[in-house]
N, C-alpha and C positions, 0 to 999 in steps of 0.2 A: 836488779840491774837493765838497764833498756837500753840495747846493744841500736837499735836505729831503722832493725830491719823489721820488713813487715811480713806479714804471715803467707806462707804459699797459699794461692790462689786454686779452691778446688773447682775442677774444670767438670762440665757435665758430658755425659755420654751420647755421642751422634748418633741420632739412631742408622739403623740400618737401611742404606738403601734397597728398594725394593726393587727386584729387577722383572721384566716380560715373564709373565707367566709363572710367577711366582707366589704362593702365597705367603698372608700377611705372619701366619703361624708358620713359616721356612720349610711348609711341605714340600715334598719332592714334584711337582707338576711337569709337564713335557713342555720342553726348550719349545721356543717358538710359540707357545698357546697363547690366545689372546687373554687378556685380564675383564674382569669381568667388567662389564658397565656400570658407572656410581647408578646408586636406587636398582637395578636390576637385582630380583634374588639370582641366587648361584644357581639354584637347582632349574632358572630355565635356559641354564647353557647347556647345561647336560645333553645326551642324546635321546632322541626319541625311543620309549619301546619300540621294536618292530613290529609292524600288523600284520599275522598270520595273513595269506591268501587267501586261506580256506575259510578266515570270517569276515574278507572284506565279499568275496563271492556267494558266503550266506546272506548277509546283508541285503546284498543286491538280487539275488532270489525274492527275498523276506518285500521289498519296495515293491519288485517285478508284479507279485500277485494283490498288493493292497491299489496300483494301478488303476482305475478303471480304463476301459474301451478291449478291445480283443484281446487276447492272448499270444504272446510268440513263443512257438516249441521251436527253438531254436538248439534243440538236442541232436544228437549225433544218430542219424539214420531217418531222421524226419525226412519228408517230401512232401513238396508242398502241394495242395490239393491242386486235381484236375479236373476240365473241364469242357463243355463242349467249345473248336473250336472257333475263334473272332472270325466274323465275315471277311471278307474282303473290302478295302473301300475303295471308293468307285470316285470318288469326287477329290481330285485333283487339289495343290494346293495355287492357292492366286495369282503368284511369283513364279511360281514353276514356267522355264520358256519363256518369261520374260525378257525382251533385253536389258542389259542390266543386272542379270541374277543368273545364279552359277546355271552352266549346266544341267540337264537330269541329270539322273543315274541311275542308272536299269541294267540287270545283267541278262546280254545276251550273247550269242553263240556265231564266232567269226572263224573262218576255217575249221570247224570242229573245236575249237577251245571257246570256255565260258571268261568271258571278258565285260568290264563297264563300258556304258555308252561313254566316260572319261576319258576310256583308255583307247577310246578311237581319234583324241585330239590330240594331235603333236604338237610339233614348232610349226606350224603352219595354221591358216584360216582353213576351218572344216564344216562344210555345208551336210545336215541331217536332215534325209526328206524321209518321209513316210514309203508304204508300199508303191502305193499311184505317183509315186515321184521322179519318172524315170526324166523329162524336161526339165527337171530344176538340175539328173545328173549332170547332162550333157548343158544344161546353161553354165553351172561351176565349172566345166571345162573351157569352154568358148573363153568368158569373161577374165579365166585365167590368163591363156594366151595371148589377148588381148593387152591386158596388163600388166603381162609379164612375171607373174607368180604364180605361185603352187598352188594350189585351192586344193584339197582334197572333199570328195563327196562319198557320203557314206547313204545305202537304201536301207531302211528299220521297216521291220514288218514279218510275218509267218513266210516261211520259205524265202526270205530275199536273200541278196551278199552276207546282212549283217540280219541272222535271223531271230527275232523275239517271237516265240512262240502261241505265248499268250495273249500278243495284240493290245500292249501297255503303251507302245511308246506316244501312239498319239494322242493319246491322256495324258501322259505326264508334262508330254512337252505342249501343249494348248493347244495342238496345231487335228488338222482331219489329213487324210489318209493321203491327200497329195499337196499339203503343207512340208514348208521347210524352212529351219533356222541356221545361219552363220555363227557360229565357233568363233571365238578370236583363240590364238594360242596359251594366254592363260584360262582356258574352261570356262569364262563368260561370254553370251549370250547377245551376241552384235547389233543385232536382226533378226526378223521373223515376218512369213508372208506365208499366208493363204495358199490358193489353185493356184497357178503362174500365169503370169499373164502375157497377151502377146506377143512379146520379146520379152520374156524371161532369162536369156543374156543379156539384155542393153539395162536390165532392173538391175541385176548382181554385179554386173560394172560398175555403176553407178555408187552401187555402197560401197563397194570395196575401195575407189577411188576416195570418196570422202572421209572412211575411215584411212587410209593409208595419207589420205593431204597430197592428194593426183588430182591430174584434169584428165578428165573420160572424156575419148573420143566420142560417144555417145550423146554425152550432153551439147558436142558442135556439128552436131550432123552428119559424123564420120558413120564408116563401116560399124552396123549392130550384129 
């Protein structure tokens, strides 16, 4: 006898939701682990086998032995080969001492202390001359007084105020013993000259006036 009721519908089981970090088999992976990318074998995500440091060093030594060229002995206790001392160079750099270049460095002695020629330049213009540059020293003092600026002056040479025992300063600065150069406070060469002219103070005064954008009395027939 029919009752008019339809048979109960059998429901299909829903697949379990796969959480990040868990495999489909339900294994207990670490929470927060990144799931394997599609198409990539799971073995590729595993940690790489740790390489022994001794093995790496052994392979490096083997490659060095097979490499052409001179062997490099870098073991402890090895010392570099020694030979005769190199001769001292006597040819200066073509830009040393030229206007616009950095003031040449040379170790000298002043007041019993070892200083660099760069240390002679402070926050002022500085005139550096050779062993026979006495006239330039007086000219720097006179030109500074006329313009109202402080111009330091140093004579560099064997036995001079700034002692250069080897006499290397003229060669490094591209000067002779009576030549001079004027250094700016930033240790760059602003001007260079050979032996002093008949009026070294007037010549230096004109140079300083141009550097300071001032009018020089010497250019207008003033006292020189």
